[in-house]
N, C-alpha and C positions, 0 to 999 in steps of 0.2 A: 169531258173528265178534264179533270184541271191540270192543269201546266206541269205540277211537281210529280202528281201519280204517275202522269205519260212519259215524263224523262225518267223517275225511278224506274218505272216498268222495261224503259230502252235501256239503262244501264246496269239491269240485272242480267240481261243478255251477255256482258262481258265476264270474262271468266276471271280477270284481272285488271287491277287499275293501269292506266296507260299514262307517261309521263306527258301524251301528247293530248290527252282527253280523248273521250266520246263527243264525235260528231254528230249532232243531231237537229232536224227542223220541227218547228212549231208554227202554227198559222198563229200570229198577234197582229190585230187591229185591219184583219185580211191581208195582212204580210206574210208570206212564205218567209220565214227567220231562221237564219242559221244562227245556232251555237256551238260552244265546247262545254261539256261538264266533265270534272274530275270529281272523285268520289273517296274520301280517307280510307287508306288500305288497311288499319286496323277496325275501322267499323262500316264493312261493306253494304248494313243494312241502312246506313243514315243516319246520325246522331239527329235527336231532336232538335238541337241548335240550330239557329236562322241561317240559312246560306248567303253567301257572299256572290254579290254580282258584280264583273268587272265591265268596264267602258272605255273602248279604246278611242283615241286622238284622231286626229284628221288624217285622212288617207290611209290609214291604219286597220285592223282587224283585227279578228281573236289570235293570231298567231303572235301579237306583240303580248300575250299574257301566259304563253305556252314555258318560259321558265320558270314560271312561278306556280300556275296552276295545281300540279301534284301536291309540291311542297305545302302550299297554302292548305290545301284541304286535308294533308295529313297533319302538320303542326297544328291547326285549330279544330281537328275532328267537326270539321263544317264543308256541306256539297260546295263545291265553288264553280260559278257559271260565267263563260265569256258569252258576249254576243256580239254579234256584228248588225250594227247598225242599219239607217235605211241607208240603201246606196254604197254601202262598204262592204269589201269583204264577198259574203256568200248572200247577202240580203238583198235580194233585186227587186226592185219597186219600181219601174221606169215611170209608172205612170203618178209617183207621189213626191213630194217635196223632200229636200236632204237639210234643210236648215235645222240650224242648232235647236229651234221653237219646235220642229217638228219629230225630231229624236229627244227631244226633252218629254215629249207627250208619249210617245214611241216607248220611253224607257219607262215611262208611268203605267202605261198598258204591261209591259213586261213583269212589273214589281207586282200590279193587283194579280197578273195569273200566278206566279211564282210564289208569293209571299212576301210579307217584310225581310229585309236583309241589312248586310254591313255592305255600302256601296263605296266600288274604287273608282276613281275615274282620271285618266291620263289626257293632258293636254287640251284640248276641245273637249273629252272624256271626262273631265273634273268638271269646266263650267255647266255641262250639262247635267252631272252629279250634284252638283250644288243647287243648280236651280230646280231639280226634282224634290231635293232633301227640303229646300225651300218653302214647296208650293206641299208637300206630301209627306210630311215628316212622319208621318203614321206608316209608311212604306220603307223607312230607314232607320235601321238599328246604330249605326255610326256610319259616317262619312272619311273617307283616306283619298285626299287628293295627291294626284303624280306631278309634279311640274305643270299644274294647270293653267292652263292660257290666263291671264291677270290682267288688270286694266294698266294703262300706261298714263298715272295721274301727269308726268312729266315727260316728254319726251327729250332722249339723249341721242347723239350720234346713231349707236348699235341700234335704237329703236326705229329709228328714219330708216336705216339699211333693211331691217324686219320689213317694215312698212312696203317699203319699194317690193321687195319679194314676192308679196301679197297683192301688191297693187290691181294686178291686172285682173283678179276675180272680182274686183267692185263692178265692171263693165260686163256682165254675164256672155253676150256675143263673143268678144275679146278673150276672156278667160277659156270658154270653152274651146276656143282655138286654140288658146297657148297651150292650155296642159294638155289636150288631144295631138298638137304637134309635137310637144317635147316629150310625151311617151313613146310618138313613133320613129322620132328620131334615136332616141335613147336606146331604146328596146328594153325587155323587161331586168335584164343583168345589170344594165347601166342606171337605170331608173330606182333600181332597190337599193343600189351600193351610195347613189346621190342623197336618195331618203336618210340611209341609214349615218352617211356624212355628217347630217345636219342634225340627227336626233342623238346619236353617242360621240363621248368625247374620244372615245379608245375604239376604233372599228373592229379591232382584231380580239375584242372581250366576248363579241356575240359566237355562240353555236353554229359552225358552218353548216351543220345539217339544217339549223332553224336559217339561213339564209336562203340555203337552195329550197326552203319550202316556200319562202318570200317569194323568190323569182317566179316558182311554178305557179302561186298564185296570181301575181303581175301579171303572167303570160296569160293565164286564164280569164282574168278580168279584160285585155285587151278586146277580148270577143265582145262585151259588154257595150253597146252603144252609149246608156246613158252614165256610165262611168263619168268621165270627164264631166258631166251637167253636174251628177252629184257633188264631185269633189268642189265646184265652182259654188254650187248653193250651200253648202257646208261653210266655206271657206269665207265666201261673201258676208254670211249671217255671223259668223265668228265675231269678224273684225266688225263687226257694226254693232255687235252685242258686247263687247270689250269695253264698257263705260259705267254710268250710275247703275244700272241693273243688274252687269255682274257682281260690283263691288256689292249692292242691295242683298244678291242670292248670298254671297259668302257670309255676309254679317247676320242674316237671319238664319243661313241652317248651323252656322256654328255656335249660336245662341240657344238652339234648339236640338241639336245633337253634337256629340263628341266628334271632333273634327280635327283631323290631322292632315298637315300637309308636308309633303316629302319633297326636297327640291336638290339637282344637283347644282353642285356651286358652276359647273363648266357647260352650263345650258345655255348655247347659241340662240334660242327661238324665244326663251322667256329667262330676261335675266334674272339671276337669284335675287336681286335687290329689289323686285316688285314682291318676292314672296316676303320678305323681312317686311316691307312698309304695310303687305297686306296683313301681317301678322300685329302691325303695330296698331294698325286701327282697327282690326277686331280681335280682340283679349282671348276669344273662346278657341281660337284656332293653336293647336299645338304644331310647333314647327322642329323639323329635323334636316339638317342639310348634309349631303353628302358630300364628300370631299373628291375630286378628280373624276368626275362624274356628269355625265349630260344630261339630255332632254327624256331619258325613258331609263329610269334605273331599274324596273324590273327586266330589261333585257340587260342592260351592262354589269349591273351587279345585283343579283336575282338573291344571293345569299344574304347580302346586309338589308337589302328589301325588305325581305322574309322576318330577318331577325326585328328590324324596327317594326313591322306591322304586327307581328306577334306578340312583341313585348307590349305595344301598346294597346291592342285589343285587351290584352290579360288583362292591364292594369286599368285602361280606363271604362269596359263593358265587362260588366258581369255577365256569365254563361246564361243566367237566367233573367236576363233583362225583360221587362216588360214595359213595352213602348205605348207609351199614352196616348 
């Protein structure tokens, strides 16, 4: 049974759309994959338009898209699905690598089953999404990069500070010990708040209910012995990928498919200057800067995010686009 048919069958059992979406599992590449899907309120039978696939960042999960999932589905009239990458959220695969390359190949498998889609990726998810588009443009209608991890052509003081923050993951045994120890000492609530402090410019903008759900999921993942290894695997490979390969992928992807880069000017993890430099190198990228917003605009400014994405897609992507 095709991915889309199975998901539609599951969703048809729901009486009405939910802001939190419909949680479901599907076996992709022999991995029990967790995803959340939102369907348009006004067209419950699902329109013929190609779907939207949302790819989260390092240490994140499908919850990072909750504020925009249902609004995107309604505004675009498309089915919207957020997927947990290998080793993150509720997609457990202890015997599989969680590197950027492994997850890039995994996303390709997801798209092969669900069909071509508008692909949106935040942070590490942006690197993965650009890599997928560069290698399999036939599976991507359009590409939206949300504060993606970007190459550091020149390292400044802020860049060195960020590098020191992630340095332990370059040595896996040390990284696994550091990550697991930090999680144990902080506990779920403080761990989530620390992550949000890096991701958001203003933490008060996040829905308290969503924060609670993030904490509950963090507590659940404490029981996953593979969690710290997956994080180290992904983070280490991400740092190693932020070089010529990432920049080449951005160039190929933006030359092949309509590409939008949304970036918060108060991003503490990926300086906004890197977004400006990337769009200077690659003229095919459309750039939108959000003021007073951090690393995760979809969490911090969902209404602004929705307006930008909707207007751009309506302008740059035809409703009846045919992928070459």
